[in-house]
C-alpha positions in Angstrom: -10.4 -18.2 -7.8 -14.0 -19.5 -7.7 -15.0 -15.8 -7.3 -13.5 -14.9 -10.7 -15.1 -17.9 -12.4 -18.4 -16.9 -10.8 -18.1 -13.3 -12.1 -17.6 -14.6 -15.7 -20.6 -16.9 -15.3 -22.7 -14.1 -13.9 -21.6 -11.8 -16.7 -22.9 -14.2 -19.3 -26.1 -14.7 -17.5 -26.9 -11.0 -17.3 -25.9 -10.5 -20.9 -28.6 -13.0 -21.8 -31.2 -11.4 -19.5 -31.6 -7.8 -20.6 -29.4 -4.8 -21.5 -30.2 -2.9 -18.3 -29.1 -5.8 -16.1 -25.9 -6.2 -18.1 -25.2 -2.5 -17.8 -25.7 -2.5 -14.1 -23.5 -5.6 -13.6 -20.6 -4.1 -15.7 -20.8 -0.7 -14.1 -20.1 -2.4 -10.8 -17.4 -4.8 -12.0 -15.5 -2.9 -14.7 -12.3 -1.2 -13.6 -11.7 2.5 -14.3 -8.7 1.5 -16.5 -9.6 -1.1 -19.0 -8.5 -2.8 -22.2 -11.2 -4.7 -24.1 -10.4 -6.6 -27.3 -13.4 -7.9 -29.1 -13.5 -9.7 -32.5 -13.8 -7.4 -35.4 -13.5 -4.2 -33.3 -10.7 -1.8 -32.6 -9.1 -2.0 -29.2 -11.1 -0.3 -26.5 -9.4 1.6 -23.7 -12.1 3.9 -22.4 -14.5 2.7 -19.7 -17.7 4.2 -21.2 -16.9 2.8 -24.7 -16.2 -0.6 -23.1 -19.5 -0.6 -21.3 -21.4 0.2 -24.5 -19.5 -2.6 -26.4 -19.9 -5.2 -23.7 -23.6 -4.5 -23.1 -24.7 -3.6 -26.7 -25.1 -7.0 -28.3 -28.2 -9.2 -27.7 -27.1 -12.5 -26.5 -29.9 -15.1 -26.3 -28.0 -18.2 -25.3 -24.6 -19.2 -24.0 -22.5 -22.2 -22.9 -19.1 -22.0 -21.2 -16.5 -24.8 -21.4 -13.0 -25.4 -20.1 -13.3 -22.6 -17.6 -10.2 -22.1 -15.5 -9.0 -19.4 -13.2 -5.6 -18.6 -11.7 -4.2 -16.2 -9.3 -1.3 -14.2 -10.9 -0.4 -12.3 -7.7 -2.1 -11.6 -4.4 -4.3 -8.9 -6.1 -4.5 -10.1 -9.7 -6.3 -13.1 -11.2 -7.1 -14.4 -14.7 -9.9 -16.5 -16.2 -10.0 -18.2 -19.5 -12.6 -20.4 -21.2 -14.4 -21.2 -24.5 -17.9 -19.8 -25.1 -20.5 -20.8 -27.6 -23.4 -18.4 -27.8 -26.0 -16.8 -29.9 -25.4 -13.1 -30.6 -28.0 -11.0 -32.4 -29.4 -14.2 -33.7 -26.1 -15.5 -35.1 -24.0 -18.4 -33.7 -20.9 -17.2 -32.0 -17.8 -18.9 -30.6 -14.7 -17.5 -29.0 -11.9 -18.2 -26.6 -12.2 -15.6 -23.8 -9.6 -14.3 -21.3 -10.3 -11.8 -18.5 -7.9 -10.3 -16.0 -9.2 -8.9 -12.7 -7.6 -6.7 -10.1 -8.7 -7.0 -6.4 -9.5 -3.6 -4.8 -11.1 -2.7 -1.5 -14.5 -2.8 -3.2 -14.0 -6.2 -4.8 -12.7 -7.8 -8.0 -12.6 -5.4 -11.0 -12.3 -6.4 -14.6 -9.4 -4.6 -16.2 -8.7 -6.7 -19.3 -11.1 -8.7 -21.5 -10.4 -10.4 -24.8 -12.4 -12.6 -27.3 -10.4 -14.5 -29.9 -12.1 -16.4 -32.8 -12.4 -20.1 -32.0 
């Protein structure tokens, strides 16, 4: 499950780098069928809308804590953790959960949720 924890760390790193890097990362890792639940947004179930939402904010710093990953089946894994970050210049904190499905081309993010913390 180190691979899934690594994907979450990598995601936050590219989100703090630049929008083009984040977009490229998420285009590769985001599943075709997705559910994204972000704070103060309606649920997202379209891939293109999810890409725009995930890559649209300007994150300038982040710190992950209590990161854990678990295999739910031979092809499904989940990651959860706390994040403290700066989003568009405003402090942000959330509890984050992600679910990945393993396909022939690697792990794909199919569910992602931020809950106020």
